[in-house]
Backbone of each chain as nested JSON, in Angstrom:
{
  "chains": [
    {"id": "A", "residues": [
      {"number": 1, "name": "MET", "atoms": {"N": [135.913, -9.428, 115.181], "CA": [136.858, -10.386, 115.776], "C": [138.082, -10.557, 114.868]}},
      {"number": 2, "name": "TRP", "atoms": {"N": [137.82, -10.677, 113.578], "CA": [138.941, -10.839, 112.649], "C": [139.792, -9.589, 112.608]}},
      {"number": 3, "name": "LEU", "atoms": {"N": [139.137, -8.442, 112.729], "CA": [139.864, -7.175, 112.727], "C": [140.776, -7.094, 113.948]}},
      {"number": 4, "name": "SER", "atoms": {"N": [140.252, -7.504, 115.096], "CA": [141.058, -7.494, 116.325], "C": [142.265, -8.402, 116.176]}},
      {"number": 5, "name": "LEU", "atoms": {"N": [142.026, -9.574, 115.608], "CA": [143.128, -10.538, 115.428], "C": [144.177, -9.98, 114.481]}},
      {"number": 6, "name": "LEU", "atoms": {"N": [143.714, -9.332, 113.447], "CA": [144.612, -8.739, 112.462], "C": [145.438, -7.63, 113.102]}},
      {"number": 7, "name": "LEU", "atoms": {"N": [144.782, -6.8, 113.903], "CA": [145.483, -5.707, 114.564], "C": [146.524, -6.251, 115.543]}},
      {"number": 8, "name": "ALA", "atoms": {"N": [146.138, -7.293, 116.294], "CA": [147.074, -7.87, 117.265], "C": [148.282, -8.471, 116.55]}},
      {"number": 9, "name": "THR", "atoms": {"N": [148.044, -9.189, 115.473], "CA": [149.143, -9.809, 114.715], "C": [150.054, -8.736, 114.139]}},
      {"number": 10, "name": "GLY", "atoms": {"N": [149.426, -7.698, 113.575], "CA": [150.214, -6.604, 113.021], "C": [151.057, -5.928, 114.081]}},
      {"number": 11, "name": "SER", "atoms": {"N": [150.511, -5.75, 115.28], "CA": [151.26, -5.125, 116.379], "C": [152.467, -5.968, 116.759]}},
      {"number": 12, "name": "VAL", "atoms": {"N": [152.251, -7.253, 116.869], "CA": [153.358, -8.148, 117.256], "C": [154.445, -8.138, 116.183]}},
      {"number": 13, "name": "LEU", "atoms": {"N": [154.037, -8.265, 114.944], "CA": [155.024, -8.27, 113.85], "C": [155.763, -6.937, 113.776]}},
      {"number": 14, "name": "GLY", "atoms": {"N": [155.021, -5.856, 113.916], "CA": [155.647, -4.538, 113.881], "C": [156.648, -4.36, 115.002]}},
      {"number": 15, "name": "THR", "atoms": {"N": [156.322, -4.843, 116.179], "CA": [157.237, -4.769, 117.32], "C": [158.509, -5.579, 117.043]}},
      {"number": 16, "name": "LEU", "atoms": {"N": [158.338, -6.757, 116.493], "CA": [159.514, -7.6, 116.196], "C": [160.418, -6.928, 115.162]}},
      {"number": 17, "name": "VAL", "atoms": {"N": [159.842, -6.363, 114.132], "CA": [160.637, -5.701, 113.096], "C": [161.348, -4.484, 113.686]}},
      {"number": 18, "name": "TYR", "atoms": {"N": [160.644, -3.724, 114.49], "CA": [161.24, -2.526, 115.098], "C": [162.402, -2.906, 116.012]}},
      {"number": 19, "name": "ARG", "atoms": {"N": [162.208, -3.931, 116.819], "CA": [163.265, -4.34, 117.753], "C": [164.481, -4.866, 117.004]}},
      {"number": 20, "name": "ARG", "atoms": {"N": [164.237, -5.567, 115.922], "CA": [165.367, -6.099, 115.146], "C": [166.162, -4.956, 114.522]}},
      {"number": 21, "name": "ARG", "atoms": {"N": [165.445, -3.972, 114.002], "CA": [166.133, -2.832, 113.398], "C": [166.856, -2.025, 114.471]}},
      {"number": 22, "name": "SER", "atoms": {"N": [166.251, -1.862, 115.621], "CA": [166.894, -1.135, 116.715], "C": [168.178, -1.828, 117.139]}},
      {"number": 23, "name": "ALA", "atoms": {"N": [168.146, -3.141, 117.233], "CA": [169.339, -3.906, 117.624], "C": [170.452, -3.685, 116.612]}},
      {"number": 24, "name": "ARG", "atoms": {"N": [170.111, -3.705, 115.338], "CA": [171.134, -3.473, 114.317], "C": [171.689, -2.075, 114.443]}},
      {"number": 25, "name": "ARG", "atoms": {"N": [170.832, -1.11, 114.729], "CA": [171.325, 0.258, 114.866], "C": [172.3, 0.351, 116.01]}},
      {"number": 26, "name": "ARG", "atoms": {"N": [172.15, -0.498, 117.038], "CA": [173.045, -0.404, 118.161], "C": [174.369, -1.116, 117.898]}},
      {"number": 27, "name": "ARG", "atoms": {"N": [174.579, -1.742, 116.779], "CA": [175.858, -2.353, 116.455], "C": [176.641, -1.38, 115.596]}},
      {"number": 28, "name": "ARG", "atoms": {"N": [177.681, -0.808, 116.174], "CA": [178.487, 0.126, 115.417], "C": [179.846, 0.246, 116.09]}},
      {"number": 29, "name": "VAL", "atoms": {"N": [180.796, 0.786, 115.36], "CA": [182.122, 1.054, 115.904], "C": [182.436, 2.515, 115.632]}},
      {"number": 30, "name": "ASP", "atoms": {"N": [182.788, 3.243, 116.668], "CA": [183.224, 4.629, 116.541], "C": [184.724, 4.658, 116.812]}},
      {"number": 31, "name": "VAL", "atoms": {"N": [185.484, 5.118, 115.825], "CA": [186.945, 5.183, 115.956], "C": [187.342, 6.651, 116.02]}},
      {"number": 32, "name": "TYR", "atoms": {"N": [188.121, 6.983, 117.028], "CA": [188.569, 8.359, 117.24], "C": [190.063, 8.422, 116.952]}},
      {"number": 33, "name": "PHE", "atoms": {"N": [190.471, 9.484, 116.257], "CA": [191.865, 9.598, 115.84], "C": [192.584, 10.681, 116.623]}},
      {"number": 34, "name": "ALA", "atoms": {"N": [193.911, 10.661, 116.549], "CA": [194.732, 11.575, 117.341], "C": [194.489, 13.042, 116.969]}},
      {"number": 35, "name": "ASP", "atoms": {"N": [194.013, 13.275, 115.749], "CA": [193.759, 14.672, 115.348], "C": [192.386, 15.17, 115.795]}},
      {"number": 36, "name": "GLY", "atoms": {"N": [191.658, 14.31, 116.541], "CA": [190.35, 14.719, 117.054], "C": [189.185, 14.325, 116.167]}},
      {"number": 37, "name": "SER", "atoms": {"N": [189.467, 13.801, 114.987], "CA": [188.369, 13.394, 114.109], "C": [187.837, 12.025, 114.518]}},
      {"number": 38, "name": "MET", "atoms": {"N": [186.702, 11.678, 113.989], "CA": [186.048, 10.428, 114.359], "C": [185.415, 9.806, 113.133]}},
      {"number": 39, "name": "LEU", "atoms": {"N": [185.398, 8.471, 113.131], "CA": [184.781, 7.735, 112.041], "C": [183.769, 6.77, 112.643]}},
      {"number": 40, "name": "ALA", "atoms": {"N": [182.538, 6.828, 112.176], "CA": [181.5, 5.915, 112.663], "C": [181.255, 4.855, 111.605]}},
      {"number": 41, "name": "LEU", "atoms": {"N": [181.441, 3.607, 111.993], "CA": [181.233, 2.481, 111.082], "C": [180.007, 1.707, 111.539]}},
      {"number": 42, "name": "GLU", "atoms": {"N": [179.033, 1.608, 110.675], "CA": [177.792, 0.946, 111.039], "C": [177.857, -0.559, 110.778]}},
      {"number": 43, "name": "TYR", "atoms": {"N": [177.018, -1.27, 111.462], "CA": [176.844, -2.707, 111.243], "C": [176.598, -2.974, 109.764]}},
      {"number": 44, "name": "GLY", "atoms": {"N": [177.338, -3.937, 109.215], "CA": [177.191, -4.266, 107.805], "C": [178.379, -3.839, 106.977]}},
      {"number": 45, "name": "ALA", "atoms": {"N": [179.1, -2.8, 107.401], "CA": [180.319, -2.416, 106.7], "C": [181.385, -3.473, 106.98]}},
      {"number": 46, "name": "PRO", "atoms": {"N": [182.211, -3.839, 105.973], "CA": [183.176, -4.934, 106.158], "C": [184.122, -4.718, 107.339]}},
      {"number": 47, "name": "ASP", "atoms": {"N": [184.672, -3.526, 107.465], "CA": [185.591, -3.274, 108.567], "C": [184.864, -3.3, 109.906]}},
      {"number": 48, "name": "ALA", "atoms": {"N": [183.647, -2.787, 109.93], "CA": [182.877, -2.784, 111.179], "C": [182.577, -4.206, 111.622]}},
      {"number": 49, "name": "ASP", "atoms": {"N": [182.227, -5.056, 110.666], "CA": [181.856, -6.422, 111.026], "C": [183.007, -7.167, 111.697]}},
      {"number": 50, "name": "SER", "atoms": {"N": [184.218, -7.012, 111.173], "CA": [185.338, -7.73, 111.81], "C": [185.652, -7.15, 113.18]}},
      {"number": 51, "name": "MET", "atoms": {"N": [185.53, -5.846, 113.322], "CA": [185.769, -5.241, 114.642], "C": [184.671, -5.626, 115.62]}},
      {"number": 52, "name": "LEU", "atoms": {"N": [183.437, -5.667, 115.14], "CA": [182.338, -6.081, 116.014], "C": [182.493, -7.548, 116.426]}},
      {"number": 53, "name": "ALA", "atoms": {"N": [183.035, -8.356, 115.537], "CA": [183.284, -9.752, 115.889], "C": [184.318, -9.839, 117.021]}},
      {"number": 54, "name": "SER", "atoms": {"N": [185.371, -9.031, 116.93], "CA": [186.377, -9.012, 118.012], "C": [185.75, -8.52, 119.312]}},
      {"number": 55, "name": "ALA", "atoms": {"N": [184.898, -7.503, 119.206], "CA": [184.216, -6.996, 120.406], "C": [183.332, -8.09, 121.006]}},
      {"number": 56, "name": "GLY", "atoms": {"N": [182.661, -8.84, 120.153], "CA": [181.838, -9.954, 120.624], "C": [182.667, -11.0, 121.355]}},
      {"number": 57, "name": "GLU", "atoms": {"N": [183.877, -11.267, 120.845], "CA": [184.772, -12.22, 121.53], "C": [185.155, -11.712, 122.9]}},
      {"number": 58, "name": "ILE", "atoms": {"N": [185.414, -10.416, 122.988], "CA": [185.789, -9.823, 124.282], "C": [184.642, -9.963, 125.267]}},
      {"number": 59, "name": "LEU", "atoms": {"N": [183.452, -9.602, 124.832], "CA": [182.292, -9.682, 125.732], "C": [182.011, -11.129, 126.133]}},
      {"number": 60, "name": "ALA", "atoms": {"N": [182.177, -12.048, 125.203], "CA": [181.942, -13.464, 125.5], "C": [182.98, -13.999, 126.493]}},
      {"number": 61, "name": "ALA", "atoms": {"N": [184.221, -13.552, 126.365], "CA": [185.277, -14.023, 127.265], "C": [185.035, -13.572, 128.702]}},
      {"number": 62, "name": "LEU", "atoms": {"N": [184.274, -12.485, 128.841], "CA": [184.084, -11.918, 130.175], "C": [182.745, -12.296, 130.797]}},
      {"number": 63, "name": "ARG", "atoms": {"N": [181.965, -13.119, 130.064], "CA": [180.659, -13.499, 130.61], "C": [180.81, -14.593, 131.642]}}
    ]},
    {"id": "B", "residues": [
      {"number": 1, "name": "MET", "atoms": {"N": [202.625, 4.565, 140.065], "CA": [201.542, 3.773, 140.656], "C": [201.503, 2.397, 140.0]}},
      {"number": 2, "name": "ASP", "atoms": {"N": [201.256, 1.379, 140.82], "CA": [201.155, 0.013, 140.354], "C": [199.927, -0.163, 139.458]}},
      {"number": 3, "name": "ALA", "atoms": {"N": [200.071, -0.912, 138.365], "CA": [198.97, -1.069, 137.4], "C": [197.759, -1.738, 138.033]}},
      {"number": 4, "name": "ALA", "atoms": {"N": [197.992, -2.776, 138.811], "CA": [196.876, -3.493, 139.437], "C": [196.122, -2.577, 140.404]}},
      {"number": 5, "name": "ALA", "atoms": {"N": [196.869, -1.775, 141.157], "CA": [196.238, -0.847, 142.1], "C": [195.436, 0.214, 141.354]}},
      {"number": 6, "name": "ALA", "atoms": {"N": [195.99, 0.694, 140.246], "CA": [195.293, 1.704, 139.441], "C": [193.989, 1.147, 138.883]}},
      {"number": 7, "name": "LEU", "atoms": {"N": [194.022, -0.107, 138.431], "CA": [192.799, -0.736, 137.916], "C": [191.767, -0.92, 139.022]}},
      {"number": 8, "name": "ALA", "atoms": {"N": [192.24, -1.333, 140.189], "CA": [191.313, -1.547, 141.299], "C": [190.653, -0.226, 141.702]}},
      {"number": 9, "name": "GLU", "atoms": {"N": [191.452, 0.833, 141.704], "CA": [190.931, 2.158, 142.05], "C": [189.89, 2.604, 141.025]}},
      {"number": 10, "name": "LEU", "atoms": {"N": [190.213, 2.398, 139.74], "CA": [189.289, 2.805, 138.678], "C": [187.989, 2.014, 138.758]}},
      {"number": 11, "name": "LYS", "atoms": {"N": [188.094, 0.723, 139.009], "CA": [186.905, -0.127, 139.104], "C": [185.989, 0.343, 140.228]}},
      {"number": 12, "name": "GLU", "atoms": {"N": [186.607, 0.815, 141.315], "CA": [185.822, 1.287, 142.45], "C": [185.153, 2.622, 142.135]}},
      {"number": 13, "name": "LEU", "atoms": {"N": [185.861, 3.479, 141.402], "CA": [185.355, 4.821, 141.109], "C": [184.335, 4.834, 139.974]}},
      {"number": 14, "name": "SER", "atoms": {"N": [184.423, 3.828, 139.101], "CA": [183.579, 3.822, 137.896], "C": [182.745, 2.553, 137.85]}},
      {"number": 15, "name": "PRO", "atoms": {"N": [181.605, 2.56, 138.493], "CA": [180.794, 1.335, 138.555], "C": [180.27, 0.875, 137.205]}},
      {"number": 16, "name": "GLN", "atoms": {"N": [180.245, 1.768, 136.201], "CA": [179.715, 1.339, 134.913], "C": [180.716, 0.487, 134.14]}},
      {"number": 17, "name": "LEU", "atoms": {"N": [181.971, 0.438, 134.596], "CA": [182.962, -0.418, 133.939], "C": [182.836, -1.832, 134.5]}},
      {"number": 18, "name": "ASP", "atoms": {"N": [182.475, -2.771, 133.638], "CA": [182.312, -4.151, 134.091], "C": [183.657, -4.838, 134.273]}},
      {"number": 19, "name": "ALA", "atoms": {"N": [184.515, -4.694, 133.303], "CA": [185.839, -5.33, 133.357], "C": [186.844, -4.393, 132.724]}},
      {"number": 20, "name": "ILE", "atoms": {"N": [188.066, -4.432, 133.245], "CA": [189.131, -3.587, 132.7], "C": [190.37, -4.451, 132.526]}},
      {"number": 21, "name": "VAL", "atoms": {"N": [190.975, -4.335, 131.363], "CA": [192.199, -5.085, 131.092], "C": [193.222, -4.098, 130.545]}},
      {"number": 22, "name": "LEU", "atoms": {"N": [194.413, -4.147, 131.091], "CA": [195.504, -3.28, 130.642], "C": [196.516, -4.14, 129.898]}},
      {"number": 23, "name": "LEU", "atoms": {"N": [196.855, -3.733, 128.686], "CA": [197.755, -4.502, 127.836], "C": [198.907, -3.635, 127.379]}},
      {"number": 24, "name": "ASP", "atoms": {"N": [200.029, -4.275, 127.045], "CA": [201.051, -3.523, 126.324], "C": [200.65, -3.521, 124.849]}},
      {"number": 25, "name": "ARG", "atoms": {"N": [201.352, -2.784, 124.039], "CA": [200.942, -2.649, 122.635], "C": [201.12, -3.942, 121.841]}},
      {"number": 26, "name": "GLY", "atoms": {"N": [201.826, -4.9, 122.446], "CA": [201.952, -6.215, 121.81], "C": [200.8, -7.145, 122.139]}},
      {"number": 27, "name": "GLY", "atoms": {"N": [199.869, -6.683, 123.013], "CA": [198.724, -7.512, 123.378], "C": [198.925, -8.336, 124.636]}},
      {"number": 28, "name": "GLN", "atoms": {"N": [200.083, -8.169, 125.309], "CA": [200.325, -8.92, 126.546], "C": [199.64, -8.217, 127.712]}},
      {"number": 29, "name": "VAL", "atoms": {"N": [199.004, -9.021, 128.56], "CA": [198.264, -8.466, 129.689], "C": [199.225, -7.988, 130.77]}},
      {"number": 30, "name": "GLU", "atoms": {"N": [199.039, -6.746, 131.191], "CA": [199.832, -6.206, 132.306], "C": [199.057, -6.3, 133.613]}},
      {"number": 31, "name": "ALA", "atoms": {"N": [197.765, -6.047, 133.557], "CA": [196.913, -6.119, 134.74], "C": [195.475, -6.254, 134.261]}},
      {"number": 32, "name": "ALA", "atoms": {"N": [194.632, -6.811, 135.129], "CA": [193.232, -6.994, 134.748], "C": [192.382, -7.132, 136.002]}},
      {"number": 33, "name": "THR", "atoms": {"N": [191.107, -6.805, 135.861], "CA": [190.173, -6.986, 136.971], "C": [189.42, -8.309, 136.828]}},
      {"number": 34, "name": "VAL", "atoms": {"N": [189.882, -9.146, 135.885], "CA": [189.232, -10.439, 135.662], "C": [190.302, -11.535, 135.75]}},
      {"number": 35, "name": "ALA", "atoms": {"N": [189.836, -12.786, 135.679], "CA": [190.748, -13.923, 135.784], "C": [191.746, -13.937, 134.629]}},
      {"number": 36, "name": "GLU", "atoms": {"N": [192.879, -14.585, 134.87], "CA": [193.989, -14.594, 133.919], "C": [193.587, -15.123, 132.55]}},
      {"number": 37, "name": "GLY", "atoms": {"N": [192.843, -16.23, 132.544], "CA": [192.446, -16.834, 131.263], "C": [191.583, -15.897, 130.444]}},
      {"number": 38, "name": "ALA", "atoms": {"N": [190.608, -15.293, 131.112], "CA": [189.716, -14.347, 130.431], "C": [190.502, -13.136, 129.958]}},
      {"number": 39, "name": "ALA", "atoms": {"N": [191.42, -12.66, 130.782], "CA": [192.221, -11.496, 130.405], "C": [193.062, -11.789, 129.175]}},
      {"number": 40, "name": "ALA", "atoms": {"N": [193.625, -12.978, 129.081], "CA": [194.433, -13.338, 127.907], "C": [193.566, -13.371, 126.646]}},
      {"number": 41, "name": "ALA", "atoms": {"N": [192.364, -13.924, 126.767], "CA": [191.448, -13.957, 125.612], "C": [191.062, -12.547, 125.203]}},
      {"number": 42, "name": "VAL", "atoms": {"N": [190.826, -11.701, 126.188], "CA": [190.501, -10.299, 125.894], "C": [191.678, -9.625, 125.21]}},
      {"number": 43, "name": "GLY", "atoms": {"N": [192.885, -9.917, 125.675], "CA": [194.083, -9.332, 125.09], "C": [194.198, -9.658, 123.607]}},
      {"number": 44, "name": "ARG", "atoms": {"N": [193.976, -10.919, 123.284], "CA": [194.087, -11.335, 121.866], "C": [193.042, -10.641, 121.009]}},
      {"number": 45, "name": "ALA", "atoms": {"N": [191.799, -10.636, 121.494], "CA": [190.717, -10.03, 120.709], "C": [190.873, -8.517, 120.63]}},
      {"number": 46, "name": "ALA", "atoms": {"N": [191.333, -7.9, 121.712], "CA": [191.525, -6.449, 121.706], "C": [192.642, -6.053, 120.756]}},
      {"number": 47, "name": "ALA", "atoms": {"N": [193.709, -6.839, 120.725], "CA": [194.808, -6.554, 119.805], "C": [194.3, -6.642, 118.353]}},
      {"number": 48, "name": "ALA", "atoms": {"N": [193.456, -7.612, 118.072], "CA": [192.888, -7.752, 116.73], "C": [191.975, -6.577, 116.404]}},
      {"number": 49, "name": "LEU", "atoms": {"N": [191.2, -6.158, 117.382], "CA": [190.292, -5.017, 117.21], "C": [191.079, -3.756, 116.87]}},
      {"number": 50, "name": "VAL", "atoms": {"N": [192.132, -3.51, 117.605], "CA": [192.94, -2.313, 117.379], "C": [193.684, -2.397, 116.042]}},
      {"number": 51, "name": "ARG", "atoms": {"N": [194.188, -3.584, 115.714], "CA": [194.872, -3.743, 114.418], "C": [193.927, -3.423, 113.272]}},
      {"number": 52, "name": "CYS", "atoms": {"N": [192.691, -3.857, 113.392], "CA": [191.704, -3.589, 112.351], "C": [191.424, -2.102, 112.268]}},
      {"number": 53, "name": "ALA", "atoms": {"N": [191.277, -1.441, 113.421], "CA": [191.037, 0.002, 113.426], "C": [192.217, 0.745, 112.826]}},
      {"number": 54, "name": "GLU", "atoms": {"N": [193.411, 0.306, 113.125], "CA": [194.616, 0.951, 112.57], "C": [194.7, 0.736, 111.059]}},
      {"number": 55, "name": "ALA", "atoms": {"N": [194.264, -0.419, 110.604], "CA": [194.251, -0.669, 109.153], "C": [193.252, 0.263, 108.461]}},
      {"number": 56, "name": "VAL", "atoms": {"N": [192.118, 0.468, 109.096], "CA": [191.123, 1.398, 108.548], "C": [191.718, 2.802, 108.485]}},
      {"number": 57, "name": "ALA", "atoms": {"N": [192.414, 3.203, 109.55], "CA": [193.032, 4.531, 109.592], "C": [194.046, 4.692, 108.46]}},
      {"number": 58, "name": "ARG", "atoms": {"N": [194.855, 3.659, 108.246], "CA": [195.866, 3.721, 107.175], "C": [195.198, 3.802, 105.813]}},
      {"number": 59, "name": "ASP", "atoms": {"N": [194.19, 2.968, 105.611], "CA": [193.508, 2.929, 104.302], "C": [192.841, 4.25, 103.972]}},
      {"number": 60, "name": "LEU", "atoms": {"N": [192.344, 4.934, 104.995], "CA": [191.648, 6.191, 104.773], "C": [192.567, 7.4, 104.909]}},
      {"number": 61, "name": "GLY", "atoms": {"N": [193.844, 7.153, 105.189], "CA": [194.804, 8.257, 105.332], "C": [194.549, 9.1, 106.567]}},
      {"number": 62, "name": "ARG", "atoms": {"N": [193.997, 8.448, 107.598], "CA": [193.696, 9.173, 108.828], "C": [194.881, 9.15, 109.781]}},
      {"number": 63, "name": "ASP", "atoms": {"N": [194.794, 9.984, 110.821], "CA": [195.823, 10.037, 111.851], "C": [195.758, 8.745, 112.68]}},
      {"number": 64, "name": "GLN", "atoms": {"N": [196.667, 8.633, 113.656], "CA": [196.714, 7.439, 114.516], "C": [195.402, 7.255, 115.268]}},
      {"number": 65, "name": "VAL", "atoms": {"N": [195.064, 6.002, 115.519], "CA": [193.892, 5.704, 116.332], "C": [194.19, 6.063, 117.787]}},
      {"number": 66, "name": "ALA", "atoms": {"N": [193.301, 6.828, 118.41], "CA": [193.478, 7.219, 119.806], "C": [192.578, 6.406, 120.725]}},
      {"number": 67, "name": "GLN", "atoms": {"N": [191.367, 6.127, 120.267], "CA": [190.422, 5.395, 121.083], "C": [189.289, 4.901, 120.213]}},
      {"number": 68, "name": "LEU", "atoms": {"N": [188.548, 3.909, 120.709], "CA": [187.42, 3.422, 119.937], "C": [186.373, 2.823, 120.871]}},
      {"number": 69, "name": "GLN", "atoms": {"N": [185.152, 2.778, 120.357], "CA": [184.064, 2.117, 121.061], "C": [183.373, 1.194, 120.065]}},
      {"number": 70, "name": "ALA", "atoms": {"N": [183.221, -0.063, 120.454], "CA": [182.436, -1.004, 119.66], "C": [181.165, -1.281, 120.454]}},
      {"number": 71, "name": "ALA", "atoms": {"N": [180.045, -0.847, 119.914], "CA": [178.768, -0.962, 120.629], "C": [177.952, -2.113, 120.066]}},
      {"number": 72, "name": "THR", "atoms": {"N": [177.467, -2.962, 120.931], "CA": [176.594, -4.063, 120.54], "C": [175.409, -4.099, 121.512]}},
      {"number": 73, "name": "PRO", "atoms": {"N": [174.363, -4.805, 121.173], "CA": [173.25, -4.921, 122.132], "C": [173.657, -5.638, 123.428]}},
      {"number": 74, "name": "GLU", "atoms": {"N": [174.737, -6.43, 123.371], "CA": [175.176, -7.164, 124.56], "C": [176.055, -6.317, 125.472]}},
      {"number": 75, "name": "GLY", "atoms": {"N": [176.525, -5.194, 124.962], "CA": [177.417, -4.333, 125.739], "C": [178.376, -3.617, 124.824]}},
      {"number": 76, "name": "SER", "atoms": {"N": [179.182, -2.752, 125.422], "CA": [180.167, -1.999, 124.631], "C": [181.573, -2.361, 125.066]}},
      {"number": 77, "name": "VAL", "atoms": {"N": [182.474, -2.281, 124.107], "CA": [183.898, -2.461, 124.37], "C": [184.576, -1.148, 124.044]}},
      {"number": 78, "name": "PHE", "atoms": {"N": [185.336, -0.644, 125.012], "CA": [186.079, 0.594, 124.836], "C": [187.564, 0.273, 124.839]}},
      {"number": 79, "name": "ALA", "atoms": {"N": [188.297, 0.954, 123.993], "CA": [189.754, 0.796, 123.982], "C": [190.38, 2.169, 123.839]}},
      {"number": 80, "name": "VAL", "atoms": {"N": [191.357, 2.454, 124.685], "CA": [192.107, 3.71, 124.618], "C": [193.578, 3.353, 124.526]}},
      {"number": 81, "name": "LEU", "atoms": {"N": [194.285, 4.019, 123.627], "CA": [195.679, 3.683, 123.356], "C": [196.595, 4.844, 123.706]}},
      {"number": 82, "name": "ASP", "atoms": {"N": [197.778, 4.522, 124.196], "CA": [198.863, 5.492, 124.177], "C": [200.075, 4.773, 123.584]}},
      {"number": 83, "name": "GLU", "atoms": {"N": [201.242, 5.38, 123.709], "CA": [202.403, 4.809, 123.024], "C": [202.802, 3.459, 123.588]}},
      {"number": 84, "name": "GLN", "atoms": {"N": [202.585, 3.297, 124.9], "CA": [203.025, 2.043, 125.526], "C": [201.922, 1.027, 125.745]}},
      {"number": 85, "name": "ARG", "atoms": {"N": [200.679, 1.493, 125.947], "CA": [199.646, 0.577, 126.446], "C": [198.313, 0.729, 125.729]}},
      {"number": 86, "name": "LEU", "atoms": {"N": [197.505, -0.277, 126.007], "CA": [196.13, -0.291, 125.519], "C": [195.25, -0.631, 126.724]}},
      {"number": 87, "name": "ALA", "atoms": {"N": [194.307, 0.247, 127.025], "CA": [193.369, -0.012, 128.115], "C": [192.033, -0.397, 127.483]}},
      {"number": 88, "name": "VAL", "atoms": {"N": [191.521, -1.548, 127.888], "CA": [190.268, -2.071, 127.343], "C": [189.27, -2.207, 128.485]}},
      {"number": 89, "name": "ALA", "atoms": {"N": [188.058, -1.763, 128.254], "CA": [187.013, -1.901, 129.273], "C": [185.712, -2.299, 128.599]}},
      {"number": 90, "name": "THR", "atoms": {"N": [184.896, -2.997, 129.346], "CA": [183.569, -3.346, 128.847], "C": [182.521, -2.708, 129.755]}},
      {"number": 91, "name": "THR", "atoms": {"N": [181.376, -2.425, 129.152], "CA": [180.262, -1.84, 129.891], "C": [178.973, -2.506, 129.429]}},
      {"number": 92, "name": "ASP", "atoms": {"N": [177.873, -2.098, 130.023], "CA": [176.583, -2.569, 129.513], "C": [176.276, -1.835, 128.204]}},
      {"number": 93, "name": "SER", "atoms": {"N": [175.062, -2.025, 127.711], "CA": [174.76, -1.51, 126.372], "C": [174.418, -0.022, 126.334]}},
      {"number": 94, "name": "ASP", "atoms": {"N": [174.412, 0.65, 127.464], "CA": [174.035, 2.068, 127.467], "C": [174.983, 2.88, 128.355]}},
      {"number": 95, "name": "PRO", "atoms": {"N": [176.261, 2.909, 128.01], "CA": [177.231, 3.593, 128.885], "C": [177.252, 5.107, 128.648]}},
      {"number": 96, "name": "THR", "atoms": {"N": [177.849, 5.813, 129.598], "CA": [178.141, 7.235, 129.397], "C": [179.495, 7.288, 128.703]}},
      {"number": 97, "name": "VAL", "atoms": {"N": [179.457, 7.434, 127.393], "CA": [180.648, 7.216, 126.561], "C": [181.802, 8.136, 126.952]}},
      {"number": 98, "name": "GLY", "atoms": {"N": [181.514, 9.428, 127.061], "CA": [182.576, 10.392, 127.359], "C": [183.254, 10.09, 128.686]}},
      {"number": 99, "name": "LEU", "atoms": {"N": [182.48, 9.685, 129.648], "CA": [183.034, 9.39, 130.97], "C": [183.933, 8.157, 130.935]}},
      {"number": 100, "name": "VAL", "atoms": {"N": [183.516, 7.146, 130.191], "CA": [184.341, 5.936, 130.076], "C": [185.684, 6.275, 129.432]}},
      {"number": 101, "name": "PHE", "atoms": {"N": [185.645, 7.02, 128.339], "CA": [186.897, 7.398, 127.686], "C": [187.768, 8.229, 128.614]}},
      {"number": 102, "name": "TYR", "atoms": {"N": [187.158, 9.166, 129.341], "CA": [187.916, 10.003, 130.282], "C": [188.6, 9.138, 131.336]}},
      {"number": 103, "name": "ASP", "atoms": {"N": [187.857, 8.195, 131.897], "CA": [188.412, 7.333, 132.948], "C": [189.576, 6.497, 132.42]}},
      {"number": 104, "name": "LEU", "atoms": {"N": [189.437, 5.962, 131.219], "CA": [190.51, 5.13, 130.666], "C": [191.733, 5.974, 130.292]}},
      {"number": 105, "name": "LYS", "atoms": {"N": [191.505, 7.174, 129.798], "CA": [192.642, 8.051, 129.487], "C": [193.356, 8.466, 130.763]}},
      {"number": 106, "name": "THR", "atoms": {"N": [192.6, 8.721, 131.803], "CA": [193.202, 9.063, 133.089], "C": [194.038, 7.906, 133.606]}},
      {"number": 107, "name": "LEU", "atoms": {"N": [193.539, 6.692, 133.442], "CA": [194.284, 5.502, 133.851], "C": [195.631, 5.445, 133.135]}},
      {"number": 108, "name": "LEU", "atoms": {"N": [195.625, 5.62, 131.826], "CA": [196.877, 5.544, 131.071], "C": [197.827, 6.673, 131.455]}},
      {"number": 109, "name": "ARG", "atoms": {"N": [197.274, 7.843, 131.726], "CA": [198.14, 8.966, 132.132], "C": [198.81, 8.677, 133.464]}},
      {"number": 110, "name": "LYS", "atoms": {"N": [198.061, 8.071, 134.378], "CA": [198.627, 7.736, 135.698], "C": [199.766, 6.737, 135.566]}},
      {"number": 111, "name": "LEU", "atoms": {"N": [199.655, 5.84, 134.609], "CA": [200.654, 4.775, 134.469], "C": [201.789, 5.146, 133.537]}},
      {"number": 112, "name": "ALA", "atoms": {"N": [201.638, 6.264, 132.827], "CA": [202.696, 6.664, 131.894], "C": [203.934, 7.039, 132.688]}},
      {"number": 113, "name": "PRO", "atoms": {"N": [205.123, 6.756, 132.146], "CA": [206.339, 7.143, 132.861], "C": [206.396, 8.652, 133.002]}},
      {"number": 114, "name": "SER", "atoms": {"N": [206.867, 9.121, 134.188], "CA": [206.958, 10.549, 134.415], "C": [208.067, 11.097, 133.531]}},
      {"number": 115, "name": "PRO", "atoms": {"N": [207.882, 12.33, 133.045], "CA": [208.969, 12.938, 132.27], "C": [210.168, 13.157, 133.169]}},
      {"number": 116, "name": "ALA", "atoms": {"N": [211.37, 13.068, 132.639], "CA": [212.583, 13.27, 133.432], "C": [212.616, 14.704, 133.923]}},
      {"number": 117, "name": "GLY", "atoms": {"N": [213.164, 14.899, 135.141], "CA": [213.259, 16.243, 135.712], "C": [214.146, 17.106, 134.832]}},
      {"number": 118, "name": "GLY", "atoms": {"N": [213.846, 18.38, 134.811], "CA": [214.663, 19.302, 134.007], "C": [215.98, 19.617, 134.705]}},
      {"number": 119, "name": "ASP", "atoms": {"N": [216.855, 20.297, 134.019], "CA": [218.152, 20.694, 134.593], "C": [217.923, 21.745, 135.676]}},
      {"number": 120, "name": "ALA", "atoms": {"N": [218.69, 21.685, 136.709], "CA": [218.533, 22.631, 137.835], "C": [219.076, 24.016, 137.461]}}
    ]}
  ]
}
């Protein structure tokens, strides 16, 4: 019984951690330049965070 | 082609675009598929988004910003720029990225002034 409870708790916690990490992975900014190159800025980078904040304002304004 | 008509046509052809706002490079709204107040707020935030991207380009010695996508779990914001305008669109969190950029670039091309006729 204790083993089952432990497994269930571990599953729930693991799912929460995975979903949180997945959500962070989905926060990013891809900038494309006139010469065809591209820059990917991930969540947590200073420039990405301010751009993601502006994107959040846009999405919030349209809700 | 009229900007409002072009936006309406694009909205009909591209169901994955939730909202589309067309701005001049100063951030003023030219046309939008949403209410005026929301469009103005989008204009301000989009102008800030593009300014930040342009600052990154300058700092890294990159070429001009042509387009960008900001992806969040709540949805994505796309912006495509030309010399006169900025087209901003929002989608859900899992868009077909290439298609969205293509549609927005096509929109800007349709609205760009035609080149003057050549000499006869």
